[in-house]
N, C-alpha and C positions, 0 to 999 in steps of 0.2 A: 401819647407818652405818659400822661397821668394814669391812664387805665392800667398800664403795665406796672407802674409803681404801686398802685393800689393792689394789684394781684400779688406782687412780691410781698407787700406788707401783710396781706391776709394769710399768705402761705407761711410766713415767719411766725405769725401769731398762732396759727394752727399747729405748727411744729412745736412751739413752746408749750402749748396746752397738752399735746400728746406726750411730750417728755415729762411734764409734771405729773400726768396721770400714771405713766409708767413708774415714776419715782415712788408714788403712793403705793403702787402695787408691789414693788420690790421691798419697800420698808414693811409693808403689811405681811409679806411672805416671811421676812426675817423674824418679825415679832411672833408670827404664828409658830414657826419652827422652834422658837425659843420658849414656847408655852405662854407667851404674854398675849393671850387671846383678846382681852378687852382693848389693849393697845392696837392690836392688829385690826380689830373691828373698826376702830376710829380712823386708822390709816387707809383702810380699803374702801370705806364707805363713799368718799368723794368720787373715786374712780368708778365704783359700782353704779352710783347715781347718774354718772355721765355716760353709762352704757358699756363699760369695760367688762366683757364676758368673764374673764378670768377672776376679776374682783367680785363680780356677781355670784359666781360659783362659790368662792371662798366665803362670802357673807352668808349665802344660803346654807352652806355646810355648818357654819358656826351657829346659826339660828336653829337648824335642825337638831343638832346635838347639844345645844346649850353651852357652847364654848365662848366665854367672855361676855355672855348675855343670858337672859332667861331663855330656857328652851321653848321654842315655838316652831313646831313642825310645819304648820301651815305657812308661816312667813319664810321658813327655810325652803320649802318646795317652791314658793312663788319666786324667790331669788334664783334658785337653780333653774326654774322654768325660763326665766328671762335669759339666762346664759345659754340654755339649750336652744332657744329661739334664734340666738345669734350663731348657731351651729358650732358651739364650743363642745367638742367631743366628750370630755370628762363629764360635763353636765348632762348630755344626752344619755350617756351610760348610767349615770347616777339616777336619773329619773326612771329609767327602765327598771333598775333594781328596786327602787323605792316603791314603785307601783306593783311589783310582784309580791311584796310583803304586805 
């Protein structure tokens, strides 16, 4: 009985963490689209650090092009590489294009 309650509690905590992560990503996307890049960077970073490939790609893009932060192509490629490793298609395509240039 206690084992099932423990599983339910763990699943609820996991769902809450995922919802929070998605909220960070959504807020970050809105800020990015509005041109508030520094704010987007701060909103996306927690999700990126926790492994969200979409956020990792966005963070990498901002570092690579210097949007909301100092331009750092190496850091940008590292973040985009993380997203590509998670099989995030836009990141995979971006790495191919970056390596061609």
